[in-house]
C-alpha positions as CSV (number, residue, x, y, z in Angstrom):
1,M,59.5,153.2,115.2
2,T,63.0,153.8,116.5
3,R,65.9,153.0,114.2
4,P,67.5,149.6,115.0
5,V,71.1,149.4,116.3
6,I,73.5,147.1,114.4
7,A,75.9,145.1,116.6
8,L,78.9,143.4,114.9
9,Q,81.3,141.2,116.7
10,R,84.3,139.4,115.3
11,L,86.1,136.8,117.4
12,A,89.4,135.4,116.0
13,Y,91.6,132.7,117.4
14,E,95.1,132.5,115.8
15,W,97.8,129.9,116.4
16,G,100.9,128.3,114.9
17,P,102.6,125.0,115.4
18,D,103.2,125.7,119.1
19,G,99.5,126.3,119.6
20,C,98.8,122.6,118.9
21,S,100.2,121.3,122.2
22,A,97.7,119.5,124.4
23,A,97.5,122.3,126.9
24,L,97.0,125.1,124.3
25,L,94.6,122.9,122.3
26,A,92.4,122.6,125.4
27,A,92.6,126.3,126.0
28,R,91.8,127.1,122.4
29,R,88.7,124.8,122.4
30,A,87.5,126.5,125.6
31,L,87.4,130.0,124.0
32,P,83.9,131.5,123.7
33,R,81.7,131.7,120.6
34,H,80.4,135.0,121.8
35,Y,81.8,137.8,124.0
36,P,80.0,140.4,126.1
37,L,79.3,143.6,124.3
38,P,80.4,146.9,125.8
39,T,77.8,148.5,128.1
40,L,78.9,152.1,128.1
41,L,77.8,153.3,124.7
42,P,76.9,156.8,123.5
43,S,73.3,157.9,122.7
44,G,72.5,158.2,119.0
45,L,74.3,154.9,118.4
46,M,73.7,153.5,114.9
47,A,76.2,150.6,115.1
48,V,78.9,149.1,117.2
49,A,81.7,146.9,115.9
50,Q,83.7,144.8,118.4
51,S,86.8,142.8,117.5
52,V,88.2,140.3,120.0
53,Q,91.3,138.3,119.3
54,W,93.2,135.6,121.1
55,T,96.6,134.1,120.2
56,D,98.8,131.2,121.2
57,Q,101.6,133.7,121.9
58,D,100.0,134.5,125.3
59,A,98.5,131.0,125.7
60,F,95.0,132.3,124.7
61,T,94.7,134.0,128.2
62,H,94.3,137.6,127.2
63,P,91.6,138.8,124.8
64,H,92.6,141.8,122.8
65,D,89.4,143.8,122.5
66,T,88.7,146.8,120.3
67,V,85.4,148.6,119.8
68,Q,84.4,151.0,117.1
69,V,81.2,153.0,117.5
70,Y,79.2,154.5,114.6
71,D,76.7,157.3,115.2
72,A,74.9,159.7,112.8
73,A,78.0,161.8,112.5
74,T,80.5,159.0,111.7
75,A,78.5,156.7,109.4
76,T,76.1,157.1,106.5
77,E,72.9,155.3,107.0
78,T,73.2,153.0,104.0
79,A,77.0,152.5,103.8
80,P,78.2,148.9,104.1
81,L,79.9,148.3,107.4
82,H,83.3,146.6,107.3
83,V,83.6,143.2,109.1
84,P,86.4,140.9,107.8
85,G,84.7,138.1,106.0
86,V,81.1,139.4,105.9
87,H,79.6,142.3,103.9
88,V,76.9,144.0,105.9
89,T,74.6,146.4,104.1
90,P,71.6,148.2,105.8
91,D,68.6,148.9,103.7
92,P,67.8,152.6,103.2
93,H,65.2,152.6,106.0
94,G,67.4,150.7,108.5
95,R,64.8,148.0,109.0
96,T,66.8,145.0,107.7
97,L,70.4,144.1,106.9
98,A,71.7,142.2,103.9
99,L,74.5,139.8,105.0
100,R,76.8,138.3,102.4
101,P,79.8,136.2,103.4
102,A,82.9,137.1,101.4
103,P,84.1,134.4,98.9
104,T,87.4,134.1,100.9
105,T,85.4,132.5,103.8
106,G,84.7,129.4,101.7
107,I,81.1,129.4,102.8
108,P,79.3,127.7,99.8
109,T,76.3,130.2,99.7
110,A,78.6,133.3,99.8
111,G,77.0,134.8,96.7
112,R,73.5,135.0,98.1
113,P,72.6,137.8,100.6
114,F,70.8,136.8,103.8
115,P,68.2,139.1,105.3
116,L,68.4,139.9,109.0
117,R,65.4,141.7,110.7
118,P,65.2,143.6,114.0
119,G,65.5,141.3,117.0
120,Q,67.4,138.6,115.0
121,T,71.1,137.5,115.2
122,A,73.4,135.7,112.8
123,R,76.6,133.8,113.1
124,F,79.2,133.0,110.5
125,E,82.4,131.0,111.1
126,W,85.2,129.6,109.2
127,N,88.8,128.4,109.4
128,E,91.7,129.6,107.3
129,R,95.4,129.0,106.9
130,L,97.7,132.0,106.9
131,D,101.0,131.9,105.1
132,T,103.1,134.3,106.9
133,G,106.5,133.5,105.5
134,T,107.8,132.2,108.8
135,G,105.7,129.0,108.8
136,P,102.0,128.3,108.8
137,R,99.6,130.0,111.1
138,Y,95.9,129.2,111.4
139,R,92.8,131.4,112.3
140,H,89.3,130.4,113.3
141,T,87.0,133.4,112.9
142,I,83.4,133.8,114.2
143,V,81.3,136.8,113.2
144,N,78.2,137.6,115.2
145,I,75.7,140.1,113.9
146,G,72.6,141.5,115.5
147,L,69.9,144.0,114.6
148,C,68.5,145.3,117.8
149,A,65.1,147.0,117.9
150,R,65.9,148.4,121.4
151,A,69.1,149.1,123.4
152,L,72.0,146.7,123.1
153,T,72.5,144.2,126.0
154,P,75.9,142.7,126.8
155,D,74.5,139.2,126.4
156,L,72.9,139.7,122.9
157,F,74.8,136.8,121.3
158,T,74.4,134.2,124.1
159,R,71.3,132.7,122.5
160,L,71.3,130.5,119.4
161,P,71.5,132.7,116.3
162,D,68.5,132.9,113.9
163,L,70.9,132.5,111.0
164,Y,74.0,130.3,111.2
165,R,76.5,129.5,108.4
166,S,79.7,127.6,109.0
167,H,82.4,126.4,106.7
168,M,84.9,124.4,108.7
169,I,87.4,123.2,106.1
170,Q,90.6,121.2,106.2
171,L,93.2,123.9,106.9
172,R,95.8,122.3,104.7
173,D,93.5,122.5,101.7
174,R,93.3,126.2,101.3
175,T,95.6,129.1,101.9
176,R,95.2,132.8,102.1
177,T,97.8,135.5,102.5
178,P,96.9,138.0,105.2
């Protein structure tokens, strides 16, 4: 059996008071819940972590995309991978992942790990209010995670996830300093 590849994707939409105008609200609501994964990846890949961010400062028109690739030389096989809001820990044999949302996400079942098996995907999402000192800003975060038994495809996260946890809260009820 070949070792599964871990795909992590974090999408974040951030806005302030100006981002609540009708035009920007419509643009923010039209943003995707998944994003194409990179296609040119090295052989020997163990994991890929992609972060895509949009902001009201450019009217949500330009995604800021960064990709981190982990191979046998850059990652240990059982080390947790860092994804803001979700702790991802592979088992020693690489056959499953234990997913645990961080308590800061507000997801009620954050203390319990969720298993993810090869071929499955998971999605976590939450809202948070950021106190930046210059006025309130808000962030909606979506984390997509997949454990692929074969090569990654750009459309991995287009189907409904096998595991989905959401905690959409009233943004004025909870604050978090970035």
